[in-house]
C-alpha positions in Angstrom: 0.1 0.0 0.0 2.8 2.4 0.9 4.5 1.6 -2.6 1.1 2.8 -4.4 0.8 5.9 -2.4 4.4 6.7 -2.9 4.1 6.1 -6.8 0.9 8.1 -7.0 2.6 11.0 -5.2 5.7 10.8 -7.3 3.6 11.0 -10.5 1.7 13.9 -9.4 4.9 15.8 -8.4 6.6 15.0 -11.6 3.7 16.3 -13.8 3.7 19.5 -11.9 7.5 20.0 -12.4 7.3 19.0 -16.1 4.6 21.7 -16.8 5.6 24.3 -19.2 4.2 27.9 -19.3 2.0 29.0 -22.1 1.2 32.4 -23.4 -2.5 32.8 -22.6 -2.9 36.4 -23.7 -1.1 39.1 -25.8 -1.7 42.9 -26.4 -2.6 43.6 -29.0 -4.5 40.2 -29.5 -3.7 38.0 -32.3 -5.3 39.4 -35.6 -6.4 42.5 -34.0 -6.8 45.8 -36.0 -5.9 48.7 -33.8 -5.7 52.5 -34.4 -2.4 52.7 -32.5 -0.3 50.5 -30.3 2.0 51.6 -27.4 3.0 48.4 -25.8 3.6 44.8 -26.6 2.2 42.5 -23.6 2.7 38.7 -23.2 0.9 37.1 -20.3 1.8 33.6 -19.1 0.1 31.0 -16.8 3.7 30.6 -15.2 6.6 32.9 -15.0 8.7 33.1 -18.2 12.1 34.6 -19.0 11.8 36.2 -22.4 15.1 36.1 -24.0 14.4 37.4 -27.5 11.5 39.4 -28.7 11.3 41.0 -32.2 8.6 43.2 -33.8 8.6 43.3 -37.5 6.5 46.0 -39.4 5.9 47.3 -42.9 9.4 49.0 -42.7 11.3 46.2 -41.3 12.2 45.6 -37.5 10.9 48.1 -35.0 13.0 48.8 -32.1 11.4 47.8 -28.7 12.2 49.1 -25.4 11.9 46.2 -22.8 10.0 47.2 -19.5 10.5 43.8 -18.3 14.1 42.6 -17.6 15.4 39.0 -18.0 14.0 37.6 -14.7 11.0 35.2 -15.0 7.7 37.0 -14.9 4.1 36.2 -15.6 3.8 39.2 -17.7 6.3 40.7 -20.1 6.1 44.3 -21.5 7.9 46.1 -24.1 7.2 49.6 -25.3 7.1 50.7 -29.0 8.3 54.1 -30.4 5.9 57.0 -30.2 4.9 56.6 -33.7 4.3 53.5 -35.8 3.4 53.4 -39.3 0.1 51.9 -40.7 0.2 48.3 -41.7 0.8 44.7 -40.6 3.2 43.7 -37.6 4.4 40.4 -36.5 5.8 39.6 -32.9 8.2 36.7 -32.5 9.4 35.7 -29.1 11.5 33.1 -27.4 12.1 32.3 -23.8 12.6 29.7 -21.0 9.8 28.5 -18.7 10.6 28.0 -15.1 11.8 24.4 -15.7 14.2 25.5 -18.3 12.3 24.3 -21.2 12.7 26.5 -24.3 9.5 28.1 -25.5 8.6 30.5 -28.5 5.6 32.0 -30.1 4.4 34.4 -32.7 1.4 36.7 -33.1 0.2 39.3 -35.7 -1.8 42.5 -35.5 -2.5 45.5 -37.8 -2.2 49.2 -37.3 -4.8 51.1 -39.3 -8.4 52.0 -39.6 
């Protein structure tokens, strides 16, 4: 009986340790059409260390100012320049979940009327 309880506890503990963080929400949202955008936000269900984030727009790569450092956080923020041109944008990010598993994602949005 003790063996069964130990095995069950070990399985539950291992499952929790192997869980990886997912990006649950972004700002702007995937596929959104917005008049303007000031910030890129990624929200996760567990802390994530964002190691690389790029924003590509109609005129090429857009320089972002990280508001969040390299520490693991449940919400990542980066500021855009004051003016962005009308057109399509794509965000690509890479990071590490709390357990060190590499993660990545992408989403797109459009600035314009």
